[in-house]
N, C-alpha and C positions, 0 to 999 in steps of 0.2 A: 749532495748532494741530499736531497729530502725523499726520504722511502716510506709509501702509503701500508700499513701495516694491519690496516681494519677496515671492514667497511663500513664504518660510522664514520669517519674520517675522511673517505671517500663522497659517502651521501650527500654529507656538507659541502665539497669542493666540485661536485659536477654540474656543469653550468653556471660556474661562479655563484654556488649556492641557490640559485632558483630551482632548480629542480625539487630541494629539500620543504622551500617555502612552496613550491606549489604542490609537493605529495600531502607538507603537512594541513592545506588548506582545503585538500580535498578527502584526506581522510575527519577532520574537521565535519565538516560536511553531512561526513555519511555519520559521523558516530549523532549528529543533533538532530536530522532525522527519524535515524531508530529509533533514540531518545523521544522524539516528539511524538511515534508511533505507539510506542512503549507508555506512556504516559496516558493515551487516550486509551487504552485495552491491553491494562496491565497484566491478565492472562494470557492474554496471547506472544508469542515469539515471534519475532521479527530480527530476518538474516541480512547482512547487505556485505558488499566487496568491494575492494580497491585493491588496484592490479600495480604493480612496477615492473617493465618491461626491462632491462641493458641486453644492446645486442653489441658484442666485441666482434672486433677486426681489428686482427694484426699483418702488421705487412713490414717486416725487413728490422722487427725491434721492439715499432712501434705501435704503440697502445689507439686504437679510436672507439670510444665508448657514448653508444647514442643512447638514447632513455626515452621510453614513450611511457604514457599515463592512460591507458585506456579512459574510458569513462566510467564511472560508477558504476557495482550493478547493485540497487534498493528494492524493498520488497513491493511487489505490486500491490498499489491502495485497496483496502479490501474498501468493494461496494456492500450497499447494502441490497437486499433481496425485494421485491414485489409479487405477491400474491395474485391470483387471478383467478377465476374459474372458467370452465368451458362450458359453452352453449349452444344450443341449437347452430347447427353450421359451421364451428369454429367459431364462432364468436367468443370474444372474452366479457365475463362479467364481473362486477365487484363483489356481488353476493353469490352466495352457495345455492345453486339451485332447486336444492334438494330440502331448503331448510324453509320455513315460514319467516314472512317477517314478524316478529315480537310487536308490534307498533301497527304496523298496518299502513304506513306509509303516512303522509299526511292525513292528520283531521282535521274538522271541521268544530268549532268550540259550541255546545250545546249553551242559549245564552238564555234560554227558559227556564231554566233552575234556580234558587234563588242561590244568593250567595252568600257567605258566611261573610259574618262578621264583628270583629271583637267587640266583648260587654265589660 
């Protein structure tokens, strides 16, 4: 009679080892995604989560174990914000309504002025 004495051995045997492989793959994917996000923004902490749920049923001295690996939880992907200004009637503008355009928009080039040349 073979007796299973610890969870590590049981994990390796459940579903003929397929559960262990699937859990390891999911665990690795979560870590890879967190590493990728962290590399892009090293000052931000990113969190993920992976779970293993074991359901146990006992009847007449026999144990049935059913495993579930819910979809991993990854952080929401950070998005950039865009700023606009509200103007008349709730319309959006890319320019601050109380600041004058420094350059006044496109201007004609004054071609009557003499051109400077290198001498």
